[in-house]
VOLUMMI-372630 format. One record per atom (N, C-alpha, C): x, y, z; residue number from 1. Coordinates in Angstrom, 1 decimal. Layout:
N
R	east	north	up	seq
R	X	Y	Z	NUM
...
//
This chain:
107
R	east	north	up	seq
R	112.1	72.9	202.0	1
R	112.5	72.4	201.6	1
R	111.9	70.9	202.8	1
R	111.0	71.0	203.3	2
R	110.1	71.1	204.4	2
R	108.9	70.0	203.9	2
R	108.3	71.1	203.0	3
R	107.1	70.4	202.3	3
R	107.2	69.4	202.0	3
R	108.6	69.8	200.6	4
R	109.1	68.4	199.9	4
R	109.1	67.4	200.6	4
R	109.6	67.1	201.5	5
R	109.9	65.9	202.3	5
R	108.9	65.7	203.4	5
R	107.8	66.3	203.3	6
R	106.5	65.8	204.0	6
R	105.4	65.2	202.8	6
R	106.0	65.6	201.5	7
R	105.0	65.4	199.9	7
R	105.5	63.9	199.7	7
R	106.7	63.1	200.1	8
R	107.4	61.9	200.2	8
R	107.5	61.0	201.3	8
R	106.9	61.5	202.3	9
R	106.5	60.3	203.2	9
R	106.6	58.9	203.0	9
R	106.8	57.7	203.7	10
R	106.7	57.0	203.3	10
R	104.9	56.6	204.1	10
R	104.1	55.7	203.5	11
R	103.0	55.5	204.4	11
R	102.6	54.6	205.5	11
R	103.9	53.6	204.6	12
R	104.1	52.6	205.8	12
R	105.0	53.5	206.8	12
R	105.5	54.1	207.5	13
R	105.2	54.7	208.1	13
R	105.9	56.6	207.8	13
R	105.2	57.0	208.5	14
R	105.0	58.4	208.1	14
R	106.7	59.4	208.9	14
R	106.6	58.8	209.5	15
R	107.9	59.4	210.5	15
R	109.3	59.2	209.7	15
R	109.3	58.4	208.9	16
R	111.2	58.2	208.6	16
R	111.0	59.0	207.3	16
R	112.0	59.3	206.8	17
R	112.7	59.6	205.9	17
R	112.8	59.2	204.4	17
R	111.8	59.9	203.4	18
R	112.1	58.9	202.3	18
R	113.1	58.9	201.6	18
R	113.4	57.4	201.0	19
R	114.5	56.4	200.4	19
R	114.6	56.7	199.1	19
R	116.1	57.1	198.2	20
R	115.1	57.1	197.1	20
R	116.2	55.3	196.4	20
R	115.0	54.9	194.9	21
R	115.9	53.7	195.4	21
R	117.2	53.3	194.7	21
R	118.4	52.5	194.4	22
R	119.5	52.4	194.3	22
R	119.5	51.8	192.8	22
R	120.9	52.5	191.5	23
R	120.5	52.2	190.9	23
R	121.1	50.6	190.7	23
R	120.6	49.8	190.4	24
R	121.7	48.4	190.6	24
R	122.6	48.3	189.0	24
R	124.0	47.3	189.8	25
R	124.3	47.7	189.2	25
R	124.1	46.1	188.0	25
R	125.0	46.4	186.8	26
R	124.5	45.1	186.4	26
R	126.5	44.2	186.0	26
R	126.2	43.1	185.8	27
R	127.2	42.1	185.2	27
R	128.1	42.5	184.2	27
R	128.7	42.7	184.2	28
R	129.9	43.5	182.5	28
R	130.6	42.4	182.3	28
R	129.9	41.8	181.4	29
R	130.3	40.6	181.2	29
R	131.0	40.8	179.8	29
R	131.3	41.5	179.1	30
R	132.3	42.3	177.8	30
R	133.2	42.4	178.9	30
R	134.7	41.8	177.9	31
R	136.3	42.4	178.2	31
R	136.5	43.6	177.5	31
R	135.8	43.4	176.0	32
R	136.8	44.7	175.8	32
R	136.1	46.1	175.7	32
R	135.1	45.9	176.8	33
R	134.5	47.2	176.3	33
R	135.2	47.8	176.6	33
R	135.9	48.1	177.8	34
R	136.5	49.1	178.3	34
R	137.3	49.4	177.3	34
R	137.5	49.3	176.2	35
R	138.3	49.5	174.8	35
R	137.8	50.5	174.1	35
R	136.4	50.4	173.8	36
R	135.4	50.0	173.2	36
R	135.6	52.2	173.8	36
R	135.3	51.8	175.0	37
R	135.1	53.4	175.6	37
R	136.2	53.6	175.5	37
R	137.2	54.1	175.3	38
R	138.6	54.9	175.6	38
R	138.3	55.1	174.1	38
R	138.3	54.2	172.9	39
R	138.4	55.2	171.3	39
R	137.5	55.5	171.8	39
R	135.9	55.4	172.4	40
R	135.3	56.2	171.7	40
R	135.3	57.6	172.5	40
R	136.6	57.5	173.5	41
R	136.1	58.4	174.2	41
R	137.1	59.0	173.1	41
R	138.2	59.0	172.0	42
R	139.6	59.3	172.4	42
R	139.4	60.4	170.5	42
R	138.1	59.4	170.1	43
R	137.3	59.7	168.7	43
R	136.6	61.5	169.0	43
R	135.7	61.1	170.4	44
R	134.7	62.1	170.5	44
R	135.5	63.6	171.1	44
R	137.0	63.3	171.2	45
R	137.9	64.5	172.0	45
R	138.4	65.4	170.7	45
R	138.8	63.8	170.0	46
R	139.6	64.4	168.7	46
R	138.6	65.5	167.7	46
R	136.9	65.0	167.6	47
R	135.7	65.4	166.7	47
R	135.4	66.8	167.4	47
R	136.2	67.2	168.8	48
R	135.7	68.6	169.3	48
R	136.6	69.1	169.5	48
R	137.8	68.6	169.0	49
R	139.1	69.8	168.9	49
R	138.7	70.1	167.9	49
R	139.0	69.3	166.4	50
R	138.6	69.8	165.4	50
R	137.4	70.5	165.0	50
R	136.3	70.3	165.8	51
R	135.1	71.2	165.3	51
R	135.6	73.1	166.1	51
R	136.3	72.2	167.9	52
R	136.7	74.1	168.4	52
R	137.8	74.7	166.7	52
R	138.5	74.1	166.7	53
R	139.2	74.7	165.6	53
R	139.0	75.5	164.7	53
R	138.1	74.5	163.8	54
R	137.2	75.5	162.2	54
R	136.0	76.4	163.2	54
R	135.5	76.4	164.2	55
R	134.8	77.1	164.3	55
R	135.7	78.7	164.6	55
R	137.1	78.7	165.4	56
R	137.8	79.7	165.5	56
R	138.1	79.9	164.3	56
R	138.2	79.4	163.2	57
R	139.1	79.7	161.9	57
R	138.5	80.6	161.8	57
R	136.9	80.4	161.4	58
R	135.5	80.5	160.6	58
R	135.6	81.9	161.4	58
R	135.5	81.9	163.4	59
R	135.4	83.2	162.9	59
R	136.3	84.5	163.4	59
R	137.4	84.3	163.4	60
R	138.4	84.7	162.2	60
R	138.4	85.4	161.7	60
R	138.5	84.6	160.1	61
R	137.8	85.0	159.0	61
R	136.6	86.0	158.8	61
R	135.9	86.0	159.7	62
R	134.5	86.4	158.7	62
R	135.1	87.7	160.0	62
R	135.7	87.5	161.1	63
R	136.1	88.9	161.9	63
R	136.7	89.6	160.9	63
R	137.8	89.1	160.0	64
R	139.0	89.7	159.6	64
R	139.0	90.2	157.8	64
R	138.6	89.0	157.1	65
R	137.6	89.2	155.3	65
R	136.0	88.9	155.1	65
R	135.5	88.1	156.1	66
R	134.5	87.9	155.3	66
R	133.1	88.6	155.3	66
R	132.5	89.2	155.1	67
R	130.7	89.7	155.1	67
R	130.4	89.1	155.6	67
R	129.6	89.6	156.8	68
R	128.0	88.9	157.5	68
R	127.2	89.1	156.6	68
R	125.9	87.6	156.9	69
R	125.4	87.0	155.9	69
R	124.9	88.1	155.8	69
R	123.6	88.8	154.6	70
R	122.1	89.6	154.7	70
R	121.1	88.6	155.4	70
R	120.5	88.8	155.8	71
R	119.2	88.9	157.0	71
R	118.3	90.0	156.6	71
R	117.1	89.4	157.0	72
R	115.9	90.4	156.9	72
R	116.1	90.8	158.8	72
R	116.2	90.9	159.7	73
R	116.4	91.9	160.6	73
R	118.1	92.5	160.3	73
R	118.8	93.3	159.7	74
R	119.9	93.9	159.2	74
R	119.3	95.0	158.7	74
R	119.4	96.0	159.1	75
R	119.2	97.4	158.1	75
R	119.9	97.6	158.0	75
R	119.8	98.5	156.6	76
R	120.7	99.4	155.6	76
R	122.2	99.7	156.5	76
R	122.8	100.1	155.9	77
R	123.9	101.4	156.8	77
R	123.8	102.0	157.3	77
R	123.6	103.2	158.5	78
R	123.5	104.3	158.8	78
R	122.1	103.7	159.8	78
R	121.6	103.0	160.2	79
R	120.7	102.5	160.3	79
R	120.9	102.6	162.2	79
R	122.4	102.2	162.6	80
R	122.3	102.7	164.0	80
R	121.8	104.3	164.9	80
R	122.2	105.1	163.6	81
R	122.1	105.9	164.0	81
R	120.2	106.7	163.6	81
R	119.7	106.8	163.9	82
R	118.3	106.9	163.3	82
R	117.5	106.1	164.6	82
R	116.1	106.9	165.2	83
R	116.1	106.9	166.3	83
R	115.1	106.0	166.6	83
R	115.1	105.1	167.5	84
R	114.6	103.9	167.7	84
R	112.7	104.2	167.9	84
R	111.4	103.4	167.8	85
R	109.8	104.4	167.7	85
R	109.2	102.8	168.6	85
R	108.6	102.6	169.2	86
R	107.7	101.4	169.7	86
R	106.6	101.8	169.3	86
R	105.7	100.8	168.2	87
R	104.5	100.1	168.1	87
R	103.4	99.9	168.8	87
R	102.8	100.3	169.6	88
R	101.3	99.7	170.4	88
R	99.9	100.0	169.7	88
R	99.6	98.6	170.3	89
R	98.2	98.7	169.7	89
R	97.9	97.7	170.5	89
R	96.2	98.4	170.9	90
R	94.9	97.7	171.5	90
R	94.0	97.0	171.0	90
R	94.2	96.2	171.3	91
R	93.5	94.6	171.2	91
R	92.4	94.9	171.6	91
R	90.7	94.9	171.5	92
R	89.9	94.5	173.0	92
R	89.6	93.4	172.6	92
R	88.8	92.5	173.5	93
R	88.3	91.6	174.1	93
R	87.7	91.0	173.5	93
R	86.4	92.0	172.3	94
R	85.8	91.1	171.0	94
R	86.0	91.3	170.7	94
R	86.9	92.1	169.8	95
R	87.6	91.2	168.6	95
R	89.1	89.9	168.9	95
R	89.1	89.6	169.3	96
R	89.8	88.4	170.0	96
R	88.9	86.9	170.6	96
R	87.9	87.7	170.9	97
R	86.3	86.1	170.9	97
R	86.1	86.4	169.3	97
R	86.3	87.3	168.3	98
R	85.5	87.4	167.2	98
R	86.0	86.2	166.1	98
R	87.5	86.1	166.6	99
R	88.4	85.9	166.5	99
R	88.0	84.2	166.5	99
R	88.3	83.6	168.2	100
R	87.9	82.4	168.6	100
R	87.0	82.0	167.7	100
R	85.5	82.2	167.7	101
R	84.4	82.2	167.1	101
R	84.4	81.6	165.7	101
R	85.3	82.3	165.0	102
R	85.2	81.8	163.9	102
R	86.7	81.1	163.2	102
R	87.5	81.0	164.2	103
R	88.2	79.4	164.1	103
R	87.4	78.1	164.8	103
R	86.3	78.5	165.3	104
R	85.5	77.1	166.1	104
R	86.7	76.6	167.4	104
R	87.2	77.0	167.6	105
R	88.4	76.6	168.5	105
R	87.1	76.5	169.8	105
R	88.1	76.1	171.0	106
R	87.2	75.0	172.5	106
R	87.7	76.5	172.9	106
R	86.4	76.8	173.7	107
R	86.9	78.4	175.0	107
R	87.7	77.8	176.4	107
//
């Protein structure tokens, strides 16, 4: 914390602690601003509740009835019992430089 405070000292008075500017409050000219904020808060709350219920039901339906979608990462049945293997490949720096020069990139 000390280096951060040392970097943020005031130029006019190095011994003074740094100051944080406050946010200026603006005059609220709209008399019904609180009403619209309340309506929007209720709307967003209901929308969040509805999305939570739908996602929970979809999770239950997927867990009980629906099949998971097929993806390239999903293997055939029984793949969990096959041993894993690691593939390792060494690439020389000359090959990287050859590719860099062929692509005309900046070094």
